[in-house]
C-alpha positions, -999 to +999 in steps of 0.1 A: -255-107+104-261-133+078-233-157+067-205-134+055-183-146+027-147-137+029-113-147+016-085-157+039-050-148+029-022-163+051+012-147+053+043-161+069+056-127+080+023-114+093+019-109+130-017-096+132-050-103+116-064-076+093-097-071+074-099-052+042-131-044+023-123-040-014-142-024-042-174-043-049-177-052-012-153-082-013-139-089+021-103-102+026-090-113+059-052-114+062-038-136+089-005-150+102+004-183+085-006-207+113-036-188+126-064-214+135-096-210+115-118-207+146-098-176+157-103-161+123-140-167+124-142-152+159-123-121+147-146-117+118-177-121+140-163-095+164-158-070+135-191-077+118-207-043+124-175-026+110-175-049+080-212-042+073-205-004+073-174-007+052-192-030+027-220-005+024-195+021+013-177-001-011-205-021-028-210+004-056-173+010-062-163-007-094-130-026-091-105-016-117-081-040-134-053-045-109-024-053-131-016-034-162-006-051-194+030-058-202+028-033-231+014-005-208+041-013-183+069-012-209+055+021-223+057+039-189+087+022-172+114+046-184+093+077-177+085+064-142+121+057-134+132+092-145+103+110-127+107+090-095+145+092-094+145+130-099+118+135-073+135+112-048+167+133-051+147+164-044+129+148-014+161+133-001+178+166+000+162+170+035+169+135+048+203+126+032+194+089+035+213+065+013+196+039-009+211+014-034+189+019-064+154+026-077+133-001-094+101+003-114+078-027-114+044-038-124+034-045-089-001-059-083-006-052-046+018-025-036+025+011-046+061+009-033+085-012-012+119-009+003+142-040+006+167-046+034+195-041+008+182-005+001+164-010-032+134+013-035+107-003-058+077+016-071+047+007-092+048+025-125+011+034-119+023+061-094+027+082-126-011+084-127-019+096-091-017+131-078+018+145-073+011+149-035+001+113-031+031+102-052+054+122-030+039+106+001+047+071-013+082+082-023+089+097+012+073+067+029+097+042+012+127+066+015+121+067+053+121+029+054+158+031+045+163+044+080+135+027+098+123-007+085+091-006+105+061+016+111+071+028+146+065+063+160+100+071+150+093+061+114+061+083+112+081+112+127+105+109+099+077+109+073+061+140+089+093+160+085+086+166+048+050+154+046+031+167+077-003+158+061+007+122+056-024+109+074-047+126+049-025+114+019-025+079+034-063+078+034-064+090-002-039+063-012-060+037+007-091+048-014-070+044-046-057+010-034-092-005-032-094-001-070-058-001-082-025-008-076 
């Protein structure tokens, strides 16, 4: 494989290296904060055939604008808060988990998140995805109020109301390469 260009993003909380191929074929390698460069290069070299296949699929995908304008965000924030809050109440009827509040944000890299204090935050752009994918994200974050990890126990909780979560997760991943 010829010299592959990629971007390295270092994260203090990361424990593993990860490779993402984004729309347009851009390659991003996420690493723990203090990961030596030679280990990153070795990891990328070992994954070169996978990267080549993933890039071939993503080269013709046109990247969308990742962050919406402040105006667009303000236009949809109240609607998103209402829609997501109502739907969370319906989905939580099964779980009966407690959470502190719901927050709508103009997040650039995440569809949703759950803080340790119990705040569920969602990108307003979830308004524009299919209801089943939206429900998956809402359930995913709701289950983080009980399990703040991605263990088997966490996925079992998600599967209680979203048994096809693996399929929905793949759909969300395809969306995530161009938005959110």
